[in-house]
C-alpha positions as CSV (number, residue, x, y, z in Angstrom):
1,X,94.2,66.2,92.0
2,X,95.3,69.7,93.9
3,X,97.9,71.3,94.2
4,X,98.8,72.1,97.1
5,X,96.8,69.7,99.0
6,X,94.9,69.2,101.7
7,X,97.3,67.3,103.3
8,X,99.7,69.9,102.8
9,X,97.9,73.2,103.5
10,X,97.4,71.1,107.1
11,X,100.6,70.6,107.7
12,X,101.3,74.2,107.1
13,X,99.5,75.6,109.4
14,X,99.8,73.8,111.7
15,X,104.2,74.8,111.5
16,X,103.1,78.0,111.4
17,X,101.3,78.0,114.4
18,X,99.3,80.9,113.8
19,X,102.6,82.7,112.9
20,X,101.8,85.7,109.7
21,X,105.5,86.2,109.2
22,X,106.1,82.3,109.5
23,X,103.3,81.9,107.1
24,X,103.5,84.4,104.6
25,X,108.3,84.3,104.6
26,X,107.3,80.4,103.5
27,X,104.7,81.2,100.9
28,X,107.2,83.9,99.2
29,X,110.3,80.9,99.4
30,X,108.4,78.6,97.9
31,X,107.0,80.4,95.6
32,X,110.5,82.1,94.7
33,X,110.7,78.2,92.8
34,X,108.9,78.8,90.2
35,X,108.2,75.8,88.5
36,X,110.4,73.3,91.3
37,X,107.7,75.3,93.2
38,X,105.8,71.7,94.3
39,X,109.3,70.0,95.6
40,X,110.3,73.3,97.6
41,X,107.0,72.8,99.6
42,X,108.2,69.0,100.6
43,X,111.2,70.1,101.1
44,X,110.3,72.8,103.3
45,X,108.3,71.4,105.0
46,X,110.0,68.6,106.8
47,X,112.9,70.9,108.4
48,X,111.1,73.8,109.2
49,X,109.9,73.6,113.2
50,X,109.9,78.0,113.3
51,X,111.0,80.8,112.0
52,X,115.0,80.1,112.5
53,X,115.0,76.4,110.3
54,X,112.8,78.9,107.8
55,X,115.7,81.8,107.7
56,X,117.8,79.5,108.0
57,X,117.3,77.5,104.6
58,X,115.9,80.8,102.3
59,X,119.9,82.2,103.3
60,X,121.5,79.1,102.4
61,X,119.3,78.4,99.4
62,X,120.4,82.7,98.3
63,X,123.9,81.9,99.0
64,X,124.6,78.7,97.4
65,X,126.9,78.5,94.8
66,X,125.7,77.6,92.0
67,X,122.8,80.9,92.8
68,X,125.5,83.8,93.4
69,X,128.0,82.5,90.5
70,X,128.3,86.2,89.2
71,X,127.7,88.0,91.9
72,X,129.1,91.9,91.5
73,X,128.9,91.7,95.3
74,X,128.2,89.3,98.4
75,X,124.9,89.0,100.0
76,X,125.7,89.2,103.6
77,X,127.5,92.2,103.2
78,X,124.1,93.7,101.2
79,X,122.2,91.8,104.1
80,X,124.6,93.6,106.8
81,X,124.2,97.3,105.3
82,X,120.6,97.4,106.1
83,X,121.1,96.1,109.1
84,X,123.0,98.8,110.4
85,X,122.5,101.9,107.8
86,X,121.0,105.0,110.4
87,X,118.0,105.6,108.0
88,X,116.7,103.2,105.5
89,X,119.1,104.2,102.4
90,X,116.6,104.5,99.0
91,X,117.8,101.4,96.8
92,X,119.5,103.4,94.0
93,X,121.4,104.6,97.0
94,X,121.8,101.8,98.3
95,X,122.7,99.8,94.9
96,X,125.2,103.4,94.7
97,X,126.9,102.6,98.0
98,X,128.0,98.9,96.2
99,X,128.6,100.5,93.0
100,X,126.2,98.2,91.5
101,X,124.6,98.4,88.4
102,X,121.3,98.9,89.8
103,X,119.9,95.7,87.6
104,X,122.6,93.5,89.0
105,X,121.6,94.4,92.8
106,X,117.8,93.7,92.2
107,X,119.2,90.3,90.7
108,X,120.5,90.3,94.6
109,X,118.2,90.9,96.6
110,X,115.6,89.1,94.5
111,X,117.4,85.8,96.3
112,X,115.9,87.1,99.6
113,X,112.9,88.6,98.3
114,X,111.0,86.2,101.1
115,X,112.5,88.1,103.4
116,X,112.6,91.6,102.3
117,X,110.5,94.8,101.3
118,X,111.6,95.6,98.3
119,X,110.2,98.3,96.3
120,X,109.3,98.9,93.1
121,X,110.0,102.1,92.9
122,X,114.1,102.6,93.7
123,X,113.8,105.9,94.9
124,X,111.8,103.9,98.1
125,X,113.7,102.0,101.3
126,X,114.2,98.9,101.1
127,X,113.1,97.2,104.4
128,X,113.4,94.2,106.6
129,X,110.5,91.9,106.2
130,X,109.8,91.6,109.9
131,X,112.3,92.2,113.6
132,X,113.0,88.6,113.8
133,X,115.1,88.5,111.3
134,X,117.1,91.8,112.6
135,X,117.4,89.2,115.9
136,X,117.9,86.5,114.1
137,X,120.9,87.4,111.6
138,X,122.5,89.2,115.0
139,X,122.7,86.6,117.3
140,X,124.8,83.8,116.4
141,X,123.4,80.9,118.7
142,X,120.6,80.9,115.9
143,X,121.7,81.9,112.9
144,X,125.8,80.7,113.1
145,X,126.9,80.7,109.8
146,X,125.1,83.9,108.8
147,X,125.5,85.8,111.6
148,X,126.2,89.5,111.1
149,X,128.4,90.9,113.7
150,X,126.6,94.8,113.1
151,X,129.9,95.9,114.6
152,X,132.6,95.1,111.6
153,X,129.4,96.2,108.8
154,X,129.6,99.3,111.0
155,X,133.4,99.6,109.9
156,X,132.9,97.9,106.0
157,X,129.9,101.0,105.6
158,X,131.6,103.6,106.8
159,X,134.8,102.7,104.8
160,X,132.8,102.4,101.9
161,X,130.7,106.1,102.5
162,X,134.9,107.3,103.8
163,X,135.6,106.7,99.7
164,X,132.6,108.0,98.0
165,X,132.4,111.2,100.3
166,X,136.5,111.3,98.9
167,X,136.0,110.6,95.8
168,X,133.8,113.1,95.5
169,X,136.0,116.0,97.6
170,X,138.3,114.7,94.7
171,X,135.7,115.5,92.0
172,X,134.8,118.6,93.3
173,X,138.7,120.5,93.2
174,X,138.4,118.6,89.7
175,X,136.1,120.5,88.2
176,X,136.9,123.5,87.0
177,X,134.1,125.5,85.2
178,X,135.7,128.3,83.5
179,X,134.8,131.7,85.7
180,X,134.1,130.4,89.1
181,X,135.7,130.9,91.8
182,X,136.3,127.6,93.8
183,X,133.9,128.1,96.6
184,X,131.4,128.9,93.8
185,X,132.1,125.6,92.9
186,X,131.7,123.6,95.7
187,X,128.6,125.0,95.9
188,X,127.5,124.0,92.1
189,X,128.6,120.1,93.3
190,X,128.0,119.4,96.5
191,X,123.8,119.9,95.8
192,X,124.1,116.8,93.3
193,X,126.7,115.3,94.3
194,X,125.4,111.5,95.6
195,X,127.9,110.5,97.6
196,X,126.8,113.5,99.6
197,X,123.8,111.9,99.4
198,X,124.2,109.0,101.0
199,X,126.0,110.7,103.1
200,X,123.0,112.7,104.4
201,X,121.2,109.6,104.9
202,X,123.4,108.6,107.0
203,X,124.0,110.2,109.8
204,X,120.9,112.1,109.6
């Protein structure tokens, strides 16, 4: 018997109501389940009546204790950073901002890959799949426990950048190659400092 069945496909078509974003997010979310895709598809079809419930299920699954165990950074803080940073950061710089090794950071992002555009090249930025996700995440009546307070996250991100900036500044004055003045040391260190690079992306 073919899977998914014709009845299931008809039901998915009805729920999508012509929305490409719904269909795309739904298919990616179900595909992430691997061998459990059949069960996730049936469960998801019973509960989804539009994008908001679909987004809620994506984040509910991603933040489940079994999925979150061993994470070195909070998933919602990462989402908050993606929403608040002025210019989208390359994947590698986003991982640097949270002081997390790139493979560990990728593992966290992949839990919500159905709602993100994650590049193959870590020098490229991470984007939201659709602007409707931003609207959902920043409206508390819609996202509930997954609400992102942009003001609070702006403060958190600013503090992270400040720590990086101060750390780089400390390294700058501790770095003392023989025969160089302080100004010459600054010219050597600043262009290659990841902290300054990240600051450039934020401040423009």
